[in-house]
N, C-alpha and C positions, 0 to 999 in steps of 0.2 A: 504494500500500500504506500502511496506517495502522499506527501503533504503539499498541497497546492496553495500558493500565496495569492489571494484575490485582492489584497490591499493595493490601492493606487494613491499616488500623490501624498506620500507620508511626509510630515514635518515633525521630526523626532518621533514621538509615540502617538501624535495626534493626526488623524487624517486631515488633509488640507480643506476638504469640503466641510469638515466640522468647524474649522476656524472661520471659514467664509459664511456659513449658515447662521451662526450666532449673530444676533444683531440687537442694537439698542437704538430706539427711536426717541427723539427729544424734540418737543415743541415749546418754545418760550412764549408765554402769554404775558403781555404788558397791558394791564387794565387801563392805564392812562392813555393808551393809543386807541381805545375803543370809544366811539362817540357815546357819551352818557355813562361810560364805565360798564361794569358787569352788573346788571340789575337783578336784585333779589327776586326770585320766582322764575327767572328765565333759565333755559338750558342752552349751553353754548357748546358747539362742536370744537374740540381741541386738537384732535390728531387722527390721521387716517392710518388704519391698520391694513397693510398690504395683504393681498390674497395669498393663501397657503402659508400662513404664519401661525405658529403655536405661541401664544402669549403666556409667559410664566409669571410675570410680575408687572404691576403698574405702580407708579410712584408720583408724588408731587413734591417738588423741592421749592420752598418759598425763599426767594432770593432777596426781595425787598418787601417788607411787611406793610400791610394796609393799616390805616388808622381805625377802621371799623372792624368789628368782629364777625365779618361775613365769612361764609364757608362755601366749599364746593365739594362735590362727590366726583367719582370716576366710574362710568359705566358705558356699556355699548347697548344698553337696553335690556340685556339678559343677565350680565354679570352683576352681582349684588354688591353695592358699596358696603364696606366694613363699617365706615363712619365718615362723617364729613370732616374735611381738613379746614381748620381755622386759618385764614390767610393774614392774620394780624400778628403772627409770630414766625420768626425765621426757623427753618429746619426741614427735615424730611418727614414724609408721610407715606407709609406703605399701605395702600388703600383699598384692596378689594378681596372678596372671597370668590368662590367659584372659578378659580384658576388652578392649573393651567386650562386653557381653552383653545381649540383649533378654529381658525377662521378660513375655511376653504375659499370663500369669495371675498375676503377682506371685511372691513368694518370701520366704524367711526367711534372713537372714544370721546364721550361728552361729559359735561359736568353741570349739575343743577346748582345755581347760586341760591343761598338761603341766609336767613338771619339779618343780613344787611347788604346794601350795595357795596361792590368792590370798585374803588376808583384809582388806587395808586399801587396795588400789589403787582409785583412781577414774580411769576412762578413758572417753573418748568414742569411739563407733563412728560413723564418718562415711561417707556414701554420696553421690557426686556423679553426676548424670546428667540425662537429659531425660525428662520425663513426657509421654507422647503420649496425653493423656486423650481425644482425639477419635477 
């Protein structure tokens, strides 16, 4: 019996497609650049999830805090937000349940603004996952 090596494009011990397929998407949201700010009660589309992506984690990083204690969630309409992120404090928020999730046709990550309007916050919406482009 022979041992047949089917590995291709190896970088050390990691297949190069494994390096290429992992991806991090980031969209910076600056509330001061939105006419009227981010209004409490409205849902805003933050980031496009490409087709054939497995989303493992989603995060919000507050870069510049807002004066009001408004919040936002992260959802695609089916993933359930763990809690709302307060945008008046700097820091990271690791924010959903129901992950990992496969997006065969892509999707949109949105957030509901609640508690107060957001007028000055700057925050990053971050998605980590694997893009199965093939």
